C-alpha positions in Angstrom: -66.4 7.9 -8.1 -63.6 10.4 -7.4 -63.2 13.1 -10.3 -60.2 14.8 -8.6 -57.1 13.7 -10.6 -54.2 11.3 -9.1 -51.1 12.8 -9.0 -48.1 11.3 -10.5 -45.5 9.3 -8.0 -42.3 11.6 -7.7 -39.3 10.3 -9.5 -37.7 12.4 -6.6 -37.2 9.7 -4.1 -36.1 7.5 -6.6 -33.2 9.7 -8.2 -32.1 10.7 -4.5 -31.7 6.7 -3.2 -30.2 6.3 -6.2 -27.5 9.0 -5.9 -27.1 7.9 -2.5 -26.2 4.4 -3.3 -23.6 5.6 -6.0 -22.3 8.2 -2.8 -22.1 5.2 -0.5 -20.1 2.7 -2.8 -17.9 5.3 -3.9 -17.3 6.0 -0.5 -16.7 2.4 -0.2 -14.3 1.7 -2.6 -12.4 5.0 -1.6 -11.6 3.3 2.0 -11.1 -0.1 0.4 -7.8 1.5 -1.6 -7.1 3.5 1.4 -7.3 1.0 3.5 -6.6 -2.2 2.0 -4.7 -0.9 -1.4 -5.0 -1.3 -4.9 -3.5 -5.1 -5.3 -3.8 -7.9 -2.8 -0.5 -9.0 -3.1 1.0 -5.7 -2.5 1.6 -2.4 -4.3 3.7 -1.2 -7.0 5.0 2.7 -6.6 6.0 4.9 -9.2 7.1 8.5 -8.3 9.5 11.6 -9.4 12.2 12.0 -7.6 14.9 14.8 -7.9 17.1 15.6 -10.6 14.3 14.4 -12.9 14.5 10.7 -12.1 11.7 8.2 -11.5 11.7 5.9 -8.4 9.9 2.7 -8.3 9.5 0.2 -5.7 7.6 -3.3 -6.1 6.5 -4.3 -2.8 5.2 -8.2 -2.7 3.7 -9.5 0.6 4.2 -13.3 1.8 1.6 -15.4 -0.6 -1.4 -16.2 1.1 -1.9 -12.6 2.9 -5.2 -12.5 4.2 -6.9 -9.3 4.5 -6.2 -8.6 8.0 -2.5 -8.8 7.5 -2.7 -6.6 4.2 -4.5 -3.9 6.9 -1.7 -4.4 9.2 1.0 -4.1 6.6 -0.3 -1.2 4.9 -0.1 0.5 8.7 2.8 -0.3 9.1 3.9 1.3 6.0 2.3 4.3 6.3 3.6 4.7 9.5 7.1 6.8 9.0 5.8 9.8 7.2 2.3 10.0 9.2 4.0 9.3 12.8 6.3 11.7 11.9 3.9 14.5 11.2 2.0 13.0 14.4 5.0 13.6 16.4 5.7 17.0 15.2 2.1 18.0 16.4 2.6 16.2 19.3 6.1 17.8 19.9 4.5 21.4 18.8 1.8 21.3 21.4 3.4 19.8 24.5 6.0 22.9 23.8 3.1 25.3 24.3 3.6 24.5 28.4 6.3 22.6 28.5 10.6 23.0 28.4 11.9 22.3 24.8 13.6 19.0 25.7 10.5 17.5 27.6 8.3 18.4 24.4 11.3 16.5 21.8 10.9 13.8 24.2 7.4 13.8 24.1 7.4 13.9 20.1 10.2 11.1 19.5 7.7 8.7 22.0 5.2 9.3 19.7 6.8 8.5 16.6 8.9 5.3 18.6 6.1 3.8 20.4 3.8 4.1 17.0 6.3 2.4 15.0 6.9 -0.6 17.8 3.0 -0.8 18.1 2.6 -1.6 14.2 5.6 -4.0 14.1 3.9 -5.6 17.1 0.5 -5.8 15.6 2.0 -6.9 11.9 3.6 -9.9 13.4 6.7 -12.0 12.7 5.2 -12.2 8.7 6.1 -8.4 8.2 9.8 -9.9 8.0 8.6 -12.0 4.9 7.6 -8.6 2.9 10.1 -8.5 0.1 10.5 -5.2 -1.8 12.4 -4.4 -5.1 13.5 -0.9 -5.7 15.1 1.2 -8.5 15.6 4.6 -10.4 16.0 5.8 -13.7 17.1 9.1 -14.8 15.9 11.1 -17.9 18.8 9.4 -19.8 17.6 6.1 -19.3 20.0 4.8 -17.3 19.1 2.7 -13.8 20.6 2.9 -10.3 20.2 -0.9 -9.3 18.8 -1.9 -5.6 17.9 -5.1 -5.6 17.2 -5.6 -9.2 17.1 -4.3 -12.5 14.3 -2.1 -14.0 13.6 -4.6 -16.7 13.2 -7.2 -13.6 10.8 -4.9 -12.2 8.5 -4.5 -14.6 8.5 -8.4 -15.7 7.4 -9.2 -12.3 4.9 -6.3 -12.1 3.2 -7.2 -15.1 3.4 -10.7 -14.2 1.4 -10.1 -10.8 -1.0 -7.3 -12.5 -1.7 -10.3 -14.9 -2.1 -12.9 -12.7 -4.6 -10.4 -10.8 -6.6 -9.4 -13.8 -7.2 -13.1 -14.3 -8.3 -14.1 -11.3 -10.4 -10.8 -11.1 -12.3 -11.9 -14.6 -12.8 -15.7 -13.2 -10.4 -17.3 -15.7 -7.9 -18.7 -12.8 -8.9 -19.8 -9.6 -7.5 -18.4 -6.2 -4.8 -21.4 -6.1 -3.4 -20.1 -9.6 -3.4 -16.8 -8.4 -1.2 -17.4 -5.3 1.0 -19.4 -7.3 1.4 -16.8 -9.6 1.9 -14.4 -6.5 4.5 -16.9 -5.2 6.4 -17.1 -7.8 7.3 -13.3 -7.7 7.9 -13.2 -4.0 10.3 -16.0 -4.6 12.2 -14.7 -7.3 12.9 -11.5 -5.3 13.7 -13.3 -2.4 16.5 -15.5 -4.6 17.8 -12.3 -6.1 18.2 -10.6 -2.7 20.1 -13.5 -1.1 22.2 -13.5 -4.3 22.9 -10.0 -3.6 23.3 -10.3 0.4 26.0 -13.5 -0.6 28.3 -10.9 -3.2 28.3 -7.9 -0.3 29.6 -11.1 2.2 32.2 -11.9 -0.2 33.4 -8.6 -0.7 
């Protein structure tokens, strides 16, 4: 019988494995947020504007948009600032060895070509994306685009509540899509009324 004491199994590999698993989950969540967005139905954005006002934008994808469509929609919507940056970089690089006019053409081609490619990739369903925008100044007044501030907040709350109920299992996919479709149709109806008034004017 051996009298050499057995060494305890080190807990370091187990801890390292758990840390790697947690890091992997975090990376997946971050990539999911960047590529697909926080919500399957679209986006609700709030950002500060000039002169102390706050801007709001509710973007609603066509009901039932699948993952591949959402990826293409987000890429198309993200392109304007990203494409402008890439166009400027391309222009700066090209200007080192080419005339300025040619560099300008190259920068514009990068921006325009990317926009056309992403629009084509997004397909005809991109025209069904509905957007509601408004801004609120520090005194509480709103500048209207496709709807009043209260309407936007109500629709966003309806979508967020339906998404939460769906994730928690209290409603199924069909009921969630019905709530999503209701908001999408209400934005479309509001926009149609606004367009009709403008034509009459």
